[in-house]
VOTI-906121 format. One record per residue (C-alpha): residue in one letter; x, z, y; residue number from 1. Coordinates in Angstrom, 1 decimal, decimal comma, padded with zeros to 4 digits, always signed. Example, Ala and Ser with C-alpha at 12.3 -4.5 7.8 and 13.67 -1.06 7.14 Angstrom:
BEGIN
['A'; [+012,3; +007,8; -004,5]; 1];
['S'; [+013,7; +007,1; -001,1]; 2];
This chain:
BEGIN
['M'; [+024,0; +008,9; +054,4]; 1];
['T'; [+022,5; +011,0; +057,2]; 2];
['Q'; [+026,0; +011,9; +058,5]; 3];
['I'; [+027,0; +008,2; +058,6]; 4];
['K'; [+023,7; +007,3; +060,3]; 5];
['S'; [+024,1; +010,1; +063,0]; 6];
['S'; [+027,7; +009,1; +063,5]; 7];
['R'; [+026,7; +005,5; +064,2]; 8];
['Y'; [+023,9; +006,7; +066,5]; 9];
['G'; [+026,4; +008,8; +068,4]; 10];
['D'; [+029,0; +006,1; +068,7]; 11];
['T'; [+026,3; +003,6; +070,0]; 12];
['F'; [+024,9; +006,1; +072,4]; 13];
['F'; [+028,3; +007,1; +073,9]; 14];
['L'; [+029,5; +003,5; +074,1]; 15];
['N'; [+026,3; +002,7; +076,1]; 16];
['L'; [+027,0; +005,8; +078,2]; 17];
['R'; [+030,6; +004,8; +078,8]; 18];
['F'; [+029,6; +001,4; +080,2]; 19];
['L'; [+027,0; +003,0; +082,6]; 20];
['L'; [+029,7; +005,5; +083,7]; 21];
['I'; [+032,3; +002,8; +084,4]; 22];
['I'; [+029,7; +001,2; +086,7]; 23];
['C'; [+029,3; +004,5; +088,4]; 24];
['V'; [+033,1; +004,8; +088,8]; 25];
['F'; [+033,3; +001,3; +090,3]; 26];
['V'; [+030,3; +001,8; +092,6]; 27];
['G'; [+031,5; +005,2; +093,7]; 28];
['N'; [+035,0; +003,9; +094,7]; 29];
['A'; [+033,5; +000,8; +096,3]; 30];
['I'; [+031,1; +002,8; +098,6]; 31];
['E'; [+033,5; +005,6; +099,5]; 32];
['P'; [+034,5; +003,9; +102,9]; 33];
['L'; [+030,8; +003,8; +103,8]; 34];
['T'; [+029,9; +007,4; +103,1]; 35];
['T'; [+030,8; +008,6; +106,6]; 36];
['R'; [+028,4; +006,2; +108,4]; 37];
['I'; [+025,6; +005,3; +106,1]; 38];
['D'; [+023,5; +008,2; +104,8]; 39];
['G'; [+022,1; +006,3; +101,8]; 40];
['M'; [+025,7; +005,6; +100,5]; 41];
['N'; [+026,7; +009,2; +101,1]; 42];
['W'; [+023,7; +010,4; +099,0]; 43];
['L'; [+024,5; +008,0; +096,2]; 44];
['Y'; [+028,2; +008,9; +096,4]; 45];
['E'; [+027,5; +012,7; +096,0]; 46];
['W'; [+025,0; +012,0; +093,3]; 47];
['I'; [+027,5; +010,0; +091,3]; 48];
['F'; [+030,4; +012,4; +091,8]; 49];
['T'; [+028,4; +015,4; +090,6]; 50];
['F'; [+028,4; +014,1; +087,0]; 51];
['H'; [+030,3; +010,9; +086,4]; 52];
['M'; [+033,8; +012,2; +085,9]; 53];
['P'; [+032,8; +015,3; +083,8]; 54];
['L'; [+030,7; +013,0; +081,6]; 55];
['F'; [+033,5; +010,4; +081,4]; 56];
['V'; [+035,9; +013,1; +080,2]; 57];
['F'; [+033,3; +014,3; +077,8]; 58];
['V'; [+033,0; +010,8; +076,3]; 59];
['T'; [+036,8; +010,5; +076,1]; 60];
['G'; [+036,9; +013,7; +074,2]; 61];
['Y'; [+034,2; +012,5; +071,8]; 62];
['F'; [+036,1; +009,3; +071,0]; 63];
['A'; [+039,4; +011,2; +070,6]; 64];
['K'; [+038,2; +012,6; +067,2]; 65];
['P'; [+039,6; +009,9; +064,9]; 66];
['N'; [+043,0; +009,6; +066,6]; 67];
['L'; [+044,0; +013,0; +068,0]; 68];
['R'; [+046,4; +013,9; +065,2]; 69];
['G'; [+048,9; +012,3; +063,0]; 70];
['E'; [+050,4; +008,8; +063,4]; 71];
['A'; [+047,3; +007,5; +065,2]; 72];
['G'; [+047,5; +010,3; +067,7]; 73];
['Q'; [+051,1; +009,7; +068,4]; 74];
['K'; [+050,5; +006,0; +069,0]; 75];
['V'; [+047,7; +006,8; +071,5]; 76];
['I'; [+049,9; +009,2; +073,4]; 77];
['L'; [+052,7; +006,7; +073,6]; 78];
['Q'; [+050,3; +004,0; +074,8]; 79];
['I'; [+048,8; +006,2; +077,5]; 80];
['G'; [+052,4; +006,9; +078,6]; 81];
['M'; [+053,1; +003,2; +078,7]; 82];
['Q'; [+049,9; +002,5; +080,6]; 83];
['Y'; [+050,8; +005,1; +083,2]; 84];
['V'; [+054,3; +003,8; +083,8]; 85];
['I'; [+053,1; +000,1; +084,1]; 86];
['F'; [+050,2; +000,8; +086,4]; 87];
['Q'; [+051,9; +003,4; +088,5]; 88];
['T'; [+054,6; +000,9; +089,2]; 89];
['L'; [+052,2; -002,0; +089,9]; 90];
['Y'; [+050,0; +000,1; +092,3]; 91];
['Q'; [+053,0; +001,5; +094,2]; 92];
['I'; [+054,5; -002,0; +094,6]; 93];
['L'; [+051,2; -003,5; +095,8]; 94];
['D'; [+050,5; -000,4; +098,0]; 95];
['V'; [+053,7; -001,0; +099,9]; 96];
['T'; [+053,4; -004,8; +100,1]; 97];
['V'; [+049,7; -005,5; +100,3]; 98];
['F'; [+047,3; -002,4; +100,4]; 99];
['H'; [+049,2; -000,3; +102,9]; 100];
['A'; [+047,1; +002,7; +102,0]; 101];
['K'; [+047,8; +005,8; +104,0]; 102];
['Q'; [+048,5; +009,4; +102,8]; 103];
['I'; [+049,4; +008,4; +099,3]; 104];
['H'; [+052,2; +010,2; +097,4]; 105];
['H'; [+054,5; +007,5; +096,1]; 106];
['S'; [+056,0; +009,3; +093,1]; 107];
['F'; [+055,7; +009,1; +089,4]; 108];
['F'; [+054,8; +012,7; +089,4]; 109];
['A'; [+051,8; +012,1; +091,7]; 110];
['P'; [+049,4; +009,7; +089,9]; 111];
['Y'; [+048,2; +006,9; +092,2]; 112];
['L'; [+044,5; +007,5; +092,8]; 113];
['L'; [+042,6; +006,6; +089,6]; 114];
['L'; [+045,7; +006,9; +087,5]; 115];
['W'; [+045,2; +010,6; +087,4]; 116];
['F'; [+042,9; +010,0; +084,4]; 117];
['L'; [+045,8; +008,7; +082,3]; 118];
['A'; [+048,1; +011,6; +083,1]; 119];
['S'; [+045,3; +014,1; +082,4]; 120];
['H'; [+044,2; +012,3; +079,3]; 121];
['L'; [+047,6; +012,7; +077,9]; 122];
['C'; [+047,7; +016,4; +078,8]; 123];
['W'; [+044,2; +017,0; +077,3]; 124];
['R'; [+045,4; +015,7; +074,0]; 125];
['L'; [+048,5; +017,8; +074,0]; 126];
['L'; [+046,6; +020,9; +075,1]; 127];
['L'; [+044,0; +020,5; +072,4]; 128];
['L'; [+046,7; +020,1; +069,8]; 129];
['A'; [+048,3; +023,3; +071,1]; 130];
['M'; [+045,0; +025,1; +070,6]; 131];
['R'; [+044,1; +023,5; +067,3]; 132];
['K'; [+044,3; +026,8; +065,4]; 133];
['W'; [+041,6; +028,4; +067,7]; 134];
['S'; [+037,9; +028,1; +067,1]; 135];
['P'; [+035,9; +025,7; +069,3]; 136];
['A'; [+034,4; +028,6; +071,2]; 137];
['Q'; [+037,8; +030,1; +071,9]; 138];
['Q'; [+039,1; +026,7; +073,0]; 139];
['L'; [+036,2; +026,2; +075,4]; 140];
['A'; [+036,4; +029,8; +076,8]; 141];
['A'; [+040,1; +029,4; +077,4]; 142];
['S'; [+039,7; +026,0; +079,0]; 143];
['I'; [+037,0; +027,3; +081,4]; 144];
['A'; [+039,3; +030,2; +082,4]; 145];
['L'; [+042,2; +027,8; +083,0]; 146];
['G'; [+039,9; +025,5; +085,0]; 147];
['V'; [+039,0; +028,4; +087,3]; 148];
['L'; [+042,5; +029,9; +087,5]; 149];
['V'; [+044,3; +026,6; +088,3]; 150];
['G'; [+042,6; +026,6; +091,7]; 151];
['Y'; [+044,6; +029,7; +092,8]; 152];
['L'; [+048,0; +027,9; +092,4]; 153];
['Q'; [+049,9; +027,7; +095,7]; 154];
['M'; [+050,8; +024,0; +095,3]; 155];
['D'; [+049,4; +020,6; +095,8]; 156];
['G'; [+046,9; +020,2; +092,9]; 157];
['S'; [+047,4; +016,4; +092,8]; 158];
['W'; [+051,0; +016,6; +091,4]; 159];
['F'; [+050,9; +015,1; +087,9]; 160];
['S'; [+047,1; +015,7; +088,1]; 161];
['L'; [+047,6; +019,4; +087,3]; 162];
['S'; [+044,4; +020,5; +088,9]; 163];
['R'; [+042,1; +017,9; +087,4]; 164];
['T'; [+043,7; +018,3; +084,0]; 165];
['F'; [+042,6; +021,9; +083,8]; 166];
['V'; [+039,4; +021,6; +085,8]; 167];
['Y'; [+038,1; +018,9; +083,4]; 168];
['L'; [+039,6; +020,3; +080,2]; 169];
['P'; [+036,4; +022,1; +079,2]; 170];
['F'; [+034,5; +018,7; +079,1]; 171];
['F'; [+037,2; +017,1; +077,0]; 172];
['I'; [+037,1; +019,9; +074,5]; 173];
['A'; [+033,2; +019,9; +074,5]; 174];
['G'; [+033,2; +016,2; +073,8]; 175];
['Y'; [+035,7; +016,5; +071,0]; 176];
['H'; [+033,6; +019,1; +069,2]; 177];
['F'; [+030,3; +017,5; +070,0]; 178];
['S'; [+028,2; +016,6; +066,9]; 179];
['P'; [+026,2; +013,3; +067,1]; 180];
['D'; [+023,8; +014,9; +064,6]; 181];
['L'; [+022,8; +017,3; +067,4]; 182];
['L'; [+022,1; +014,4; +069,8]; 183];
['Q'; [+020,0; +012,6; +067,2]; 184];
['R'; [+017,9; +015,6; +066,5]; 185];
['L'; [+017,3; +016,8; +070,0]; 186];
['W'; [+017,3; +013,6; +072,1]; 187];
['T'; [+013,6; +012,7; +071,7]; 188];
['T'; [+011,6; +010,4; +074,0]; 189];
['R'; [+010,1; +013,4; +075,8]; 190];
['V'; [+013,5; +015,1; +076,4]; 191];
['K'; [+014,9; +011,8; +077,6]; 192];
['T'; [+012,0; +011,4; +080,1]; 193];
['V'; [+012,5; +014,9; +081,4]; 194];
['A'; [+016,2; +014,3; +081,8]; 195];
['L'; [+015,7; +011,1; +083,7]; 196];
['C'; [+013,2; +012,7; +086,0]; 197];
['F'; [+015,6; +015,6; +086,7]; 198];
['S'; [+018,4; +013,1; +087,6]; 199];
['I'; [+016,1; +011,3; +090,1]; 200];
['A'; [+015,0; +014,7; +091,5]; 201];
['W'; [+018,6; +015,6; +091,9]; 202];
['F'; [+019,2; +012,5; +094,0]; 203];
['A'; [+016,1; +013,4; +096,1]; 204];
['I'; [+017,4; +017,0; +096,6]; 205];
['I'; [+020,7; +015,5; +097,9]; 206];
['A'; [+018,9; +013,1; +100,2]; 207];
['L'; [+016,8; +015,9; +101,6]; 208];
['G'; [+019,9; +017,9; +102,5]; 209];
['G'; [+019,3; +020,5; +099,8]; 210];
['A'; [+022,7; +020,1; +098,1]; 211];
['D'; [+025,5; +019,6; +100,6]; 212];
['I'; [+028,6; +020,0; +098,4]; 213];
['A'; [+032,0; +019,3; +099,9]; 214];
['P'; [+033,5; +016,3; +098,1]; 215];
['G'; [+036,8; +018,2; +097,5]; 216];
['W'; [+034,9; +020,4; +095,0]; 217];
['L'; [+033,6; +017,4; +093,1]; 218];
['Y'; [+037,0; +015,7; +092,9]; 219];
['G'; [+038,6; +018,6; +091,1]; 220];
['S'; [+042,0; +017,7; +092,5]; 221];
['M'; [+042,4; +020,4; +095,2]; 222];
['T'; [+043,3; +024,0; +095,0]; 223];
['Y'; [+041,1; +026,6; +096,7]; 224];
['G'; [+043,6; +026,9; +099,5]; 225];
['Q'; [+043,4; +023,1; +100,1]; 226];
['L'; [+039,6; +023,4; +100,2]; 227];
['G'; [+039,9; +026,1; +102,8]; 228];
['Y'; [+039,1; +029,1; +100,6]; 229];
['Q'; [+041,7; +031,8; +100,6]; 230];
['E'; [+039,4; +034,5; +099,3]; 231];
['W'; [+040,1; +036,1; +095,9]; 232];
['Y'; [+036,6; +035,2; +094,7]; 233];
['A'; [+037,0; +031,5; +095,4]; 234];
['G'; [+037,1; +030,8; +091,7]; 235];
['V'; [+033,4; +031,9; +091,4]; 236];
['F'; [+032,4; +028,7; +093,3]; 237];
['R'; [+034,1; +026,5; +090,6]; 238];
['L'; [+032,6; +028,7; +087,9]; 239];
['L'; [+029,1; +028,0; +089,4]; 240];
['L'; [+029,9; +024,3; +089,7]; 241];
['Y'; [+030,4; +023,9; +086,0]; 242];
['P'; [+026,7; +024,5; +085,0]; 243];
['L'; [+025,6; +022,2; +087,8]; 244];
['Q'; [+027,9; +019,4; +086,5]; 245];
['L'; [+026,6; +020,1; +083,0]; 246];
['L'; [+023,0; +019,9; +084,0]; 247];
['T'; [+023,3; +016,8; +086,1]; 248];
['G'; [+025,4; +015,2; +083,3]; 249];
['I'; [+022,7; +015,8; +080,8]; 250];
['A'; [+020,1; +014,5; +083,2]; 251];
['F'; [+022,0; +011,2; +083,6]; 252];
['L'; [+021,8; +010,7; +079,9]; 253];
['G'; [+018,1; +009,9; +080,4]; 254];
['F'; [+019,3; +006,5; +081,7]; 255];
['V'; [+021,3; +005,7; +078,5]; 256];
['P'; [+019,7; +003,4; +075,9]; 257];
['T'; [+019,9; +004,8; +072,4]; 258];
['Q'; [+019,8; +001,4; +070,6]; 259];
['E'; [+022,7; -000,9; +070,0]; 260];
['G'; [+022,8; -003,9; +072,4]; 261];
['R'; [+024,9; -006,0; +074,7]; 262];
['I'; [+026,1; -003,0; +076,7]; 263];
['T'; [+027,4; -001,3; +073,5]; 264];
['E'; [+030,0; -004,0; +073,2]; 265];
['L'; [+030,8; -003,8; +076,9]; 266];
['G'; [+031,3; -000,1; +076,5]; 267];
['R'; [+034,3; -000,9; +074,3]; 268];
['R'; [+036,0; -002,6; +077,2]; 269];
['T'; [+035,7; +000,0; +079,9]; 270];
['L'; [+039,5; +000,7; +080,0]; 271];
['Y'; [+040,0; -002,7; +081,4]; 272];
['V'; [+037,5; -002,1; +084,2]; 273];
['F'; [+038,9; +001,3; +084,9]; 274];
['L'; [+042,6; +000,2; +085,3]; 275];
['L'; [+041,9; -003,1; +087,0]; 276];
['H'; [+039,0; -002,3; +089,4]; 277];
['G'; [+041,4; -000,3; +091,7]; 278];
['F'; [+043,1; -003,5; +092,6]; 279];
['I'; [+039,8; -005,1; +093,7]; 280];
['V'; [+038,7; -002,0; +095,7]; 281];
['R'; [+042,1; -001,8; +097,4]; 282];
['L'; [+042,2; -005,5; +098,2]; 283];
['V'; [+038,7; -005,4; +099,7]; 284];
['A'; [+039,6; -002,4; +101,8]; 285];
['V'; [+042,3; -004,3; +103,6]; 286];
['T'; [+039,9; -007,2; +104,4]; 287];
['P'; [+037,2; -007,1; +107,2]; 288];
['I'; [+034,4; -007,0; +104,7]; 289];
['Y'; [+033,4; -003,3; +105,3]; 290];
['G'; [+033,2; -004,1; +109,0]; 291];
['F'; [+030,1; -006,2; +108,3]; 292];
['V'; [+028,3; -003,4; +106,5]; 293];
['H'; [+026,2; -001,3; +108,9]; 294];
['N'; [+023,0; -000,2; +107,1]; 295];
['D'; [+021,5; +000,5; +103,7]; 296];
['A'; [+020,4; -003,1; +103,2]; 297];
['T'; [+023,9; -004,5; +103,6]; 298];
['S'; [+025,5; -001,6; +101,8]; 299];
['L'; [+023,3; -002,4; +098,8]; 300];
['L'; [+025,2; -005,7; +098,6]; 301];
['V'; [+028,4; -003,6; +098,1]; 302];
['V'; [+026,7; -001,8; +095,2]; 303];
['L'; [+025,6; -005,0; +093,6]; 304];
['G'; [+029,0; -006,5; +094,1]; 305];
['A'; [+030,6; -003,6; +092,3]; 306];
['I'; [+028,2; -004,0; +089,4]; 307];
['A'; [+028,9; -007,7; +089,2]; 308];
['M'; [+032,7; -007,1; +089,2]; 309];
['T'; [+032,3; -004,5; +086,5]; 310];
['L'; [+030,6; -007,2; +084,3]; 311];
['L'; [+033,3; -009,7; +085,2]; 312];
['L'; [+036,1; -007,3; +084,2]; 313];
['T'; [+034,5; -006,8; +080,8]; 314];
['H'; [+034,7; -010,5; +079,9]; 315];
['T'; [+036,8; -011,5; +076,9]; 316];
['W'; [+039,0; -013,8; +079,0]; 317];
['V'; [+040,0; -010,8; +081,2]; 318];
['R'; [+041,0; -009,0; +078,0]; 319];
['K'; [+043,1; -011,9; +076,7]; 320];
['C'; [+044,9; -012,3; +080,1]; 321];
['T'; [+045,6; -008,6; +080,7]; 322];
['S'; [+045,9; -007,0; +077,2]; 323];
['P'; [+049,7; -006,8; +077,4]; 324];
['L'; [+049,3; -004,5; +080,4]; 325];
['I'; [+046,2; -002,6; +079,4]; 326];
['E'; [+047,0; -002,2; +075,7]; 327];
['P'; [+050,8; -002,5; +075,6]; 328];
['P'; [+052,4; -002,7; +072,1]; 329];
['V'; [+054,0; +000,7; +071,3]; 330];
['Q'; [+055,0; +000,2; +067,7]; 331];
['W'; [+058,6; -000,3; +068,8]; 332];
['L'; [+058,5; +003,1; +070,6]; 333];
['F'; [+056,9; +004,7; +067,6]; 334];
['K'; [+059,7; +003,5; +065,4]; 335];
['L'; [+062,3; +004,6; +068,0]; 336];
['E'; [+060,8; +008,0; +068,1]; 337];
['Q'; [+060,7; +008,3; +064,3]; 338];
['R'; [+064,3; +007,2; +064,1]; 339];
['A'; [+065,4; +009,7; +066,7]; 340];
['F'; [+063,7; +012,6; +064,9]; 341];
['R'; [+065,3; +011,5; +061,6]; 342];
['E'; [+068,7; +011,5; +063,2]; 343];
['I'; [+068,1; +014,9; +064,8]; 344];
['G'; [+066,9; +016,3; +061,4]; 345];
['A'; [+070,0; +014,9; +059,6]; 346];
['A'; [+072,3; +016,3; +062,2]; 347];
['S'; [+070,7; +019,8; +062,0]; 348];
['K'; [+071,4; +019,8; +058,2]; 349];
['Q'; [+075,1; +019,2; +058,6]; 350];
């Protein structure tokens, strides 16, 4: 009974967290054009990017527990692949015809902006399956080592999201092995209050100029060479960044409700927001809207607009209209795959 209760508690908590994180994702992408000219937006942007993607990957790992292996795991991998192909195609077509975004790699081997998450998610699952015979501690240690070492590659880290895949792999593994019972026992009101205060204090530190971290380090998509660090010890900086991301991620949990509510259900629909919000952000970027934003007061309207659009994209009618794209049927692919393996097996016996 206790295990069931803690599992429900964990699922509720992380669904609530997932919804708050998708708001951070939308807000962060919406205010990015303002970060170079409005201090308040630059502070908010750095605060968000310190923790939001590591936490998002952690939550993704947590919810991968029931469907990592077996037929369910194969279906998820196929669906991620279908989502990647569909949205990579859509974004590239719209980029050429409508968005006209500059300095974008137009290749299926270079995920279009936010689509890196799909490519990396697929790889995280495959890597975790490859390490399934290792203990959780060994998996975590190896993933941290890989996350540090990948920065030394002499290549563009964005190709097939190679850099981010390994940089964020430790968070996926940690989320997969995380016990909701631990959360239920330790996440007391006092701990939650301390965490919330620390998160607010972290924002204050950023605003006061005490934490000027180059955005490239927070993106996780660039090699050390691309970041301007050719020294042999460059990996130490990423190794030091991991505990900072861990602490600021834990601190953000102070904002997360522990009880089931409206946002719990909205947390089940974050994939729709994640894959669709890029169209909105790109569309707004080619309009004159950002030209009217000159100070913190008007930039706050951008933040509120991003939150409003997040809520809009979680509506059931959005799901009904876009589900063939967001959750494409893959049963036919699964049957095709099974048939191919049967034929290969039959041929090998002859």
